[in-house]
N, C-alpha and C positions, 0 to 999 in steps of 0.2 A: 504494499500500500504506499502511495506517495505521502510526502509529509504533509502537504496542503489538505489532502483527502482525510488524512488522520486528525488533523487539527480541526477540519469542518465536522467531522463525525463527533469528536470529543465536545465541541461546543453545541452541537445540535442536541446531543444526548443530555448534556448537563443543563442546558437552558430550556430544554423541552421545545425546540423550535422544529418547524417544517423546513426541509432543506431549502426551499425557494425563498424563505424568509431571511436567510443568512447570505448577505452579499460579501464578496471577498474584499472589497476595498471600503466598506462601511464600518464606522467605528462602533464597537460593541457597546460602549457606555452611552453613546448618543443615539445611534441608529436603532438598536433593539432594546435599549434601556437596561442593560445588565448593571446591577448594583455592586457595590464594593465587596459584599460578602460573596456573590457570585463570581466576581473576578478573582478572589483569593481561591475559591474552589476550583476555578479554572486553571490556575497556576498549579495547584496540586495535581490535578488530573493530567495536565500536559507534562509535568515533571515525571510522573509514573509512565505516561505513554511513551516518552522519548528518552528517559534516563539522563536528563539534563537538569541543571539547577536553575531556576527562574526566580524572579522576585515580582511581587505584586506591582511594584513601581515600574518595572519593565513592561508589564502587560497593560497597565493603565496608560503609559506613555505611547506604546505601540499597540494600539487598540483594535486594529483590523486584523482579519485573517491574513491578508498579504503581509502586513508588517510582523505579525507573530511568525509566519513561515520564514521570512528572512532572518529573524532573530534566532530561531530554533535551527535553520540550516547553518548559520554562523557558528553556533555552539557546537553542533554536531561536527562541523569541519574542524574547529579548534580542537576537539576531543580526539578526532582521528588523526590529527597532526601530532598531538602529544603522544599518542600510542605509537605512531610510526617512529618518532624521535627516540622513544625508549628502546626500540628494537636494535 
């Protein structure tokens, strides 16, 4: 499963949305009205799904699916680089 698909699936399940309600470039906190508690829950769910460390501040700053995808891709890339360097 692609990173964006996994992010979308996580958000849709957590916030109980229909897939068509979630636009990739729309801010979660503004467009669909996710509150701070839901965003913290989202951070936890994304950390579990991708095995990366995120902060609520990052998610509220980068609040769209596209932004979250870029952030997670960057963290996954950094993690892969660190593993390669250790070999």
